[in-house]
DSSP file (Angstrom, degrees, kcal/mol; ACC not computed):
  #  RESIDUE AA STRUCTURE BP1 BP2  ACC     N-H-->O    O-->H-N    N-H-->O    O-->H-N    TCO  KAPPA ALPHA  PHI   PSI    X-CA   Y-CA   Z-CA
    1    1 A X              0   0    0      0, 0.0    49,-0.2     0, 0.0     2,-0.1   0.000 360.0 360.0 360.0 136.5    0.0    0.0    0.0
    2    2 A X        -     0   0    0      1,-0.1     2,-0.5    47,-0.1    48,-0.1  -0.429 360.0-118.0 -69.8 148.2    1.3    3.5   -0.8
    3    3 A X        -     0   0    0     -2,-0.1    46,-0.1    46,-0.1     2,-0.1  -0.759  24.5-123.2 -88.6 127.2    2.0    5.7    2.2
    4    4 A X        -     0   0    0     -2,-0.5     2,-0.9    44,-0.1    44,-0.5  -0.428  26.4-121.1 -64.6 143.2   -0.1    8.9    2.3
    5    5 A X        +     0   0    0      1,-0.1    -1,-0.1    -2,-0.1    42,-0.1  -0.777  54.0 143.8 -92.7 107.5    2.1   12.0    2.5
    6    6 A X        +     0   0    0     -2,-0.9    38,-2.8    40,-0.3    40,-0.7  -0.065  42.1 116.2-125.7  30.2    1.4   14.0    5.7
    7    7 A X        +     0   0    0     36,-0.2     2,-0.2    37,-0.1    38,-0.1  -0.721  32.2 168.1-108.0 152.3    4.9   15.0    6.3
    8    8 A X        -     0   0    0     36,-0.4    36,-0.1     2,-0.3    -2,-0.1  -0.479  59.6 -75.1-129.4-156.1    6.7   18.3    6.4
    9    9 A X  S    S+     0   0    0     -2,-0.2     3,-0.1     2,-0.1     2,-0.1   0.485  97.8 102.0 -88.8  -3.0   10.2   19.1    7.6
   10   10 A X  S    S-     0   0    0      1,-0.1    -2,-0.3    34,-0.1     2,-0.1  -0.349  85.1 -90.3 -80.2 161.9    9.2   18.9   11.3
   11   11 A X        -     0   0    0      1,-0.1     2,-0.3    -2,-0.1    -1,-0.1  -0.449  47.4-109.7 -68.5 142.6   10.0   16.0   13.6
   12   12 A X        -     0   0    0      1,-0.1    34,-0.2    -2,-0.1    33,-0.1  -0.560  32.6-179.5 -77.3 135.0    7.2   13.4   13.6
   13   13 A X        +     0   0    0     32,-1.9    63,-0.7    -2,-0.3     2,-0.4   0.701  66.9  40.7-101.3 -27.6    5.2   13.1   16.8
   14   14 A X  E     -aB  46  75A   0     31,-2.4    33,-1.4    61,-0.2     2,-0.5  -0.940  55.9-162.4-127.5 143.8    2.9   10.3   15.8
   15   15 A X  E     -aB  47  74A   0     59,-2.3    59,-2.5    -2,-0.4     2,-0.5  -0.976  17.0-162.5-122.4 116.8    3.2    7.1   14.0
   16   16 A X  E     -aB  48  73A   0     31,-3.3    33,-2.6    -2,-0.5     2,-0.5  -0.841   7.5-171.0-102.8 133.1   -0.2    5.7   12.8
   17   17 A X  E     -aB  49  72A   0     55,-3.2    55,-2.9    -2,-0.5     2,-0.6  -0.946   7.5-169.9-125.3 107.2   -0.5    2.1   11.7
   18   18 A X  E     -aB  50  71A   0     31,-2.6    33,-3.1    -2,-0.5     2,-0.5  -0.874   7.0-157.5-105.3 122.3   -3.8    1.3   10.1
   19   19 A X  E     +aB  51  70A   0     51,-3.3    51,-1.8    -2,-0.6    50,-0.7  -0.871  20.7 173.5 -98.9 125.2   -4.8   -2.3    9.5
   20   20 A X  E     -a   52   0A   0     31,-2.8    33,-2.9    -2,-0.5     2,-0.7  -0.826  35.9-125.8-127.3 165.0   -7.4   -2.8    6.7
   21   21 A X    >   -     0   0    0     -2,-0.3     3,-1.7    31,-0.2     6,-0.2  -0.799  63.0 -80.8-112.9  86.4   -9.0   -5.7    4.9
   22   22 A X  T 3  S-     0   0    0     -2,-0.7    -1,-0.2     1,-0.2    31,-0.1  -0.266  91.9 -32.1  58.4-135.5   -8.4   -4.9    1.2
   23   23 A X  T 3  S+     0   0    0     -3,-0.1    -1,-0.2     4,-0.1     5,-0.0  -0.041  89.2 147.6-109.6  29.4  -10.9   -2.5   -0.2
   24   24 A X    <>  -     0   0    0     -3,-1.7     4,-2.9     1,-0.1     5,-0.2  -0.239  62.0-104.6 -61.5 156.7  -13.8   -3.5    1.9
   25   25 A X  H  > S+     0   0    0      1,-0.2     4,-2.6     2,-0.2     5,-0.2   0.908 118.6  43.1 -54.0 -53.6  -16.3   -0.7    2.8
   26   26 A X  H  > S+     0   0    0      1,-0.2     4,-2.5     2,-0.2    -1,-0.2   0.875 115.2  50.8 -64.0 -36.4  -15.2   -0.1    6.4
   27   27 A X  H  > S+     0   0    0     -6,-0.2     4,-2.5     2,-0.2    -1,-0.2   0.911 111.2  47.8 -66.5 -41.8  -11.5   -0.4    5.5
   28   28 A X  H  X S+     0   0    0     -4,-2.9     4,-2.5     2,-0.2    -2,-0.2   0.914 113.0  48.2 -64.9 -42.9  -11.9    2.2    2.7
   29   29 A X  H  X S+     0   0    0     -4,-2.6     4,-2.5    -5,-0.2    -2,-0.2   0.914 112.7  48.3 -63.9 -42.6  -13.8    4.5    5.0
   30   30 A X  H  X S+     0   0    0     -4,-2.5     4,-2.7     2,-0.2     5,-0.3   0.924 111.6  49.9 -63.2 -44.7  -11.2    4.2    7.7
   31   31 A X  H  X S+     0   0    0     -4,-2.5     4,-2.2     1,-0.2     5,-0.2   0.939 113.6  45.2 -59.4 -48.9   -8.3    4.8    5.2
   32   32 A X  H  X S+     0   0    0     -4,-2.5     4,-2.1     1,-0.2    -1,-0.2   0.903 114.8  48.4 -62.8 -41.7  -10.0    7.9    3.8
   33   33 A X  H  X S+     0   0    0     -4,-2.5     4,-2.6     2,-0.2    -2,-0.2   0.913 112.0  47.4 -67.7 -43.7  -10.8    9.3    7.3
   34   34 A X  H  X S+     0   0    0     -4,-2.7     4,-2.7     2,-0.2     5,-0.2   0.907 112.7  49.0 -66.4 -41.2   -7.4    8.7    8.8
   35   35 A X  H  X S+     0   0    0     -4,-2.2     4,-2.5    -5,-0.3    -1,-0.2   0.918 112.3  49.5 -62.5 -42.5   -5.7   10.3    5.8
   36   36 A X  H  X S+     0   0    0     -4,-2.1     4,-2.5    -5,-0.2     5,-0.3   0.934 113.3  45.5 -61.6 -47.4   -8.1   13.3    6.0
   37   37 A X  H  X>S+     0   0    0     -4,-2.6     4,-3.2     2,-0.2     5,-1.2   0.915 112.9  50.9 -62.7 -43.8   -7.4   13.7    9.8
   38   38 A X  H  X5S+     0   0    0     -4,-2.7     4,-0.6     1,-0.2     7,-0.3   0.923 114.7  42.6 -61.8 -44.3   -3.7   13.4    9.3
   39   39 A X  H  <5S+     0   0    0     -4,-2.5     4,-0.2    -5,-0.2    -1,-0.2   0.873 124.4  35.7 -70.1 -36.9   -3.6   16.0    6.6
   40   40 A X  H  <5S+     0   0    0     -4,-2.5    -2,-0.2    -5,-0.2    -3,-0.2   0.916 133.5  18.0 -84.9 -46.0   -6.0   18.4    8.3
   41   41 A X  H  <5S+     0   0    0     -4,-3.2    -3,-0.2    -5,-0.3    -2,-0.1   0.764 133.4  31.8-101.4 -29.6   -5.1   18.0   12.0
   42   42 A X  S ><<S+     0   0    0     -5,-1.2     3,-3.1    -4,-0.6     4,-0.3   0.156  74.4 159.9-117.6  17.8   -1.6   16.4   12.2
   43   43 A X  T 3  S+     0   0    0      1,-0.3   -36,-0.2    -6,-0.2    -4,-0.1  -0.149  75.8   4.5 -51.4 124.8    0.0   17.7    9.1
   44   44 A X  T 3  S+     0   0    0    -38,-2.8   -36,-0.4     2,-0.2    -1,-0.3   0.385 119.0  79.1  83.5  -4.3    3.8   17.5    9.4
   45   45 A X  S <  S+     0   0    0     -3,-3.1   -31,-2.4   -39,-0.3   -32,-1.9   0.251  87.7  50.3-118.9  12.1    3.6   15.6   12.7
   46   46 A X  E     -a   14   0A   0    -40,-0.7     2,-0.4    -4,-0.3   -40,-0.3  -0.969  53.2-151.6-147.3 161.0    2.7   12.1   11.6
   47   47 A X  E     -a   15   0A   0    -33,-1.4   -31,-3.3    -2,-0.3     2,-0.4  -0.971  18.2-153.1-126.2 148.6    3.5    9.2    9.4
   48   48 A X  E     -a   16   0A   0    -44,-0.5     2,-0.5    -2,-0.4   -31,-0.2  -0.984   9.7-173.3-124.6 130.4    0.9    6.6    8.3
   49   49 A X  E     -a   17   0A   0    -33,-2.6   -31,-2.6    -2,-0.4     2,-0.6  -0.994  11.3-158.0-116.6 127.7    1.5    3.0    7.4
   50   50 A X  E     -a   18   0A   0     -2,-0.5     2,-0.6   -49,-0.2   -31,-0.2  -0.929   6.8-165.3-108.4 122.0   -1.5    1.2    5.9
   51   51 A X  E     -a   19   0A   0    -33,-3.1   -31,-2.8    -2,-0.6     2,-0.7  -0.928  10.0-152.5-111.9 118.5   -1.3   -2.6    6.2
   52   52 A X  E >>  -a   20   0A   0     -2,-0.6     4,-2.5   -33,-0.2     3,-1.2  -0.811   7.0-154.2 -87.6 114.3   -3.7   -4.7    4.2
   53   53 A X  T 34 S+     0   0    0    -33,-2.9   -32,-0.2    -2,-0.7    -1,-0.1   0.716  93.1  61.2 -66.5 -19.3   -4.1   -7.9    6.2
   54   54 A X  T 34 S+     0   0    0    -34,-0.3    -1,-0.3     1,-0.2     3,-0.3   0.817 115.1  33.8 -71.6 -29.9   -4.9   -9.8    3.0
   55   55 A X  T <4 S+     0   0    0     -3,-1.2    -2,-0.2     1,-0.2    -1,-0.2   0.751 132.2  28.6 -94.9 -28.7   -1.5   -8.9    1.6
   56   56 A X    >X  +     0   0    0     -4,-2.5     4,-1.1     1,-0.1     3,-0.7  -0.539  63.6 157.3-134.7  67.1    0.5   -9.0    4.9
   57   57 A X  H 3> S+     0   0    0     -3,-0.3     4,-2.1     1,-0.2     3,-0.3   0.860  71.9  63.3 -62.5 -37.3   -1.1  -11.4    7.3
   58   58 A X  H 3> S+     0   0    0      1,-0.2     4,-2.6     2,-0.2    -1,-0.2   0.852 100.3  54.3 -57.8 -32.3    2.1  -12.0    9.3
   59   59 A X  H <> S+     0   0    0     -3,-0.7     4,-2.1     2,-0.2    -1,-0.2   0.902 106.2  51.6 -66.6 -39.3    2.0   -8.3   10.3
   60   60 A X  H  <>S+     0   0    0     -4,-1.1     5,-3.1    -3,-0.3    -2,-0.2   0.902 112.6  45.6 -62.8 -40.5   -1.6   -8.7   11.6
   61   61 A X  H ><5S+     0   0    0     -4,-2.1     3,-1.4     3,-0.2    -2,-0.2   0.928 110.8  53.0 -66.6 -45.2   -0.4  -11.7   13.7
   62   62 A X  H 3<5S+     0   0    0     -4,-2.6    -2,-0.2     1,-0.3    -1,-0.2   0.849 115.6  39.9 -59.4 -36.8    2.6   -9.9   14.9
   63   63 A X  T 3<5S-     0   0    0     -4,-2.1    -1,-0.3    -5,-0.1    -2,-0.2   0.293 112.0-118.4 -97.0   9.0    0.5   -6.9   16.1
   64   64 A X  T < 5 +     0   0    0     -3,-1.4     2,-0.6     1,-0.2    -3,-0.2   0.893  47.3 175.3  57.2  44.2   -2.3   -9.1   17.4
   65   65 A X      < +     0   0    0     -5,-3.1    -1,-0.2     1,-0.2     3,-0.1  -0.732  13.9 165.2 -85.1 120.7   -4.9   -7.7   15.0
   66   66 A X        +     0   0    0     -2,-0.6     2,-0.3     1,-0.2    -1,-0.2   0.676  63.8  27.3-107.2 -25.7   -8.2   -9.5   15.4
   67   67 A X  S    S-     0   0    0    -48,-0.0     2,-0.3     2,-0.0    -1,-0.2  -0.937  82.7-100.7-134.8 157.5  -10.6   -7.1   13.6
   68   68 A X  S    S+     0   0    0     -2,-0.3   -48,-0.2     1,-0.2   -41,-0.1  -0.976  91.1  39.4-131.2 149.3  -10.3   -4.6   10.8
   69   69 A X  S    S+     0   0    0    -50,-0.7     2,-0.4    -2,-0.3    15,-0.3   0.517  75.8 161.7 -77.5 147.7  -10.1   -1.7   10.5
   70   70 A X  E     -B   19   0A   0    -51,-1.8   -51,-3.3    13,-0.1     2,-0.5  -1.000  22.4-156.2-131.6 134.1   -7.8   -1.2   13.5
   71   71 A X  E     -BC  18  82A   0     11,-1.6    11,-2.7    -2,-0.4     2,-0.5  -0.947   4.8-169.0-113.0 126.9   -5.7    1.8   14.1
   72   72 A X  E     -BC  17  81A   0    -55,-2.9   -55,-3.2    -2,-0.5     2,-0.5  -0.970   9.8-171.9-110.5 126.7   -2.6    1.7   16.3
   73   73 A X  E     -BC  16  80A   0      7,-3.0     7,-3.1    -2,-0.5     2,-0.4  -0.975   2.2-167.7-123.4 124.4   -1.2    5.2   17.1
   74   74 A X  E     -BC  15  79A   0    -59,-2.5   -59,-2.3    -2,-0.5     2,-0.4  -0.912   6.4-174.3-113.5 137.3    2.1    5.7   18.8
   75   75 A X  E >   -BC  14  78A   0      3,-1.9     3,-3.0    -2,-0.4     2,-0.5  -0.969  64.7 -56.2-131.0 117.0    3.3    8.9   20.3
   76   76 A X  T 3  S-     0   0    0    -63,-0.7   -62,-0.0    -2,-0.4    -2,-0.0  -0.347 125.1 -14.7  49.2-101.5    6.9    8.9   21.6
   77   77 A X  T 3  S+     0   0    0     -2,-0.5     2,-0.3    -3,-0.1    -1,-0.3   0.244 119.8  87.9-113.1  12.9    6.7    6.0   24.1
   78   78 A X  E <   -C   75   0A   0     -3,-3.0    -3,-1.9     2,-0.0     2,-0.4  -0.774  57.7-153.8-111.4 158.9    3.0    5.6   24.4
   79   79 A X  E     -C   74   0A   0     -2,-0.3     2,-0.4    -5,-0.2    -5,-0.2  -0.997   4.5-166.8-135.0 132.6    0.6    3.5   22.4
   80   80 A X  E     -C   73   0A   0     -7,-3.1    -7,-3.0    -2,-0.4     2,-0.5  -0.972   5.5-161.3-119.0 131.6   -3.1    4.0   21.7
   81   81 A X  E     -C   72   0A   0     -2,-0.4     2,-0.6    -9,-0.2    -9,-0.2  -0.960   3.4-164.0-116.6 121.4   -5.2    1.2   20.2
   82   82 A X  E     +C   71   0A   0    -11,-2.7   -11,-1.6    -2,-0.5     2,-0.5  -0.914   9.8 178.4-107.1 123.0   -8.5    2.2   18.6
   83   83 A X        +     0   0    0     -2,-0.6     2,-0.3   -13,-0.2   -13,-0.1  -0.728  45.0  89.7-123.2  80.2  -11.0   -0.6   17.9
   84   84 A X  S    S-     0   0    0     -2,-0.5     2,-0.3   -15,-0.3   -13,-0.1  -0.985  80.4 -86.4-161.0 163.2  -14.1    1.0   16.5
   85   85 A X        -     0   0    0     -2,-0.3     2,-0.3     1,-0.0    -2,-0.1  -0.625  47.6-128.2 -73.9 137.3  -15.7    2.1   13.3
   86   86 A X        -     0   0    0     -2,-0.3   -53,-0.1   -60,-0.2    -1,-0.0  -0.649  25.7-105.4 -88.6 144.2  -14.5    5.5   12.3
   87   87 A X              0   0    0     -2,-0.3    -1,-0.1     1,-0.1   -54,-0.0  -0.224 360.0 360.0 -65.3 157.9  -17.2    8.2   11.6
   88   88 A X              0   0    0    -56,-0.0    -1,-0.1   -55,-0.0    -2,-0.0   0.454 360.0 360.0 -80.4 360.0  -17.8    9.2    8.0
């Protein structure tokens, strides 16, 4: 999956890791919403990696992903795990 560009020259504060299931409806909505938020609210302060569990199942196992979409967001030494449908 291509990485959305939400970077500038500043140091990154957040690393977002979004696990999706191909181009399924909820996965597509989550991908669009996270990219929008990153560009609008976190511009220059985040990186996004989108992992399609159909293409990289070992990553889903490694991160204990049981449902998709799932967003893991890390800030410095903390980790936030969001397990919910994202609003449209």
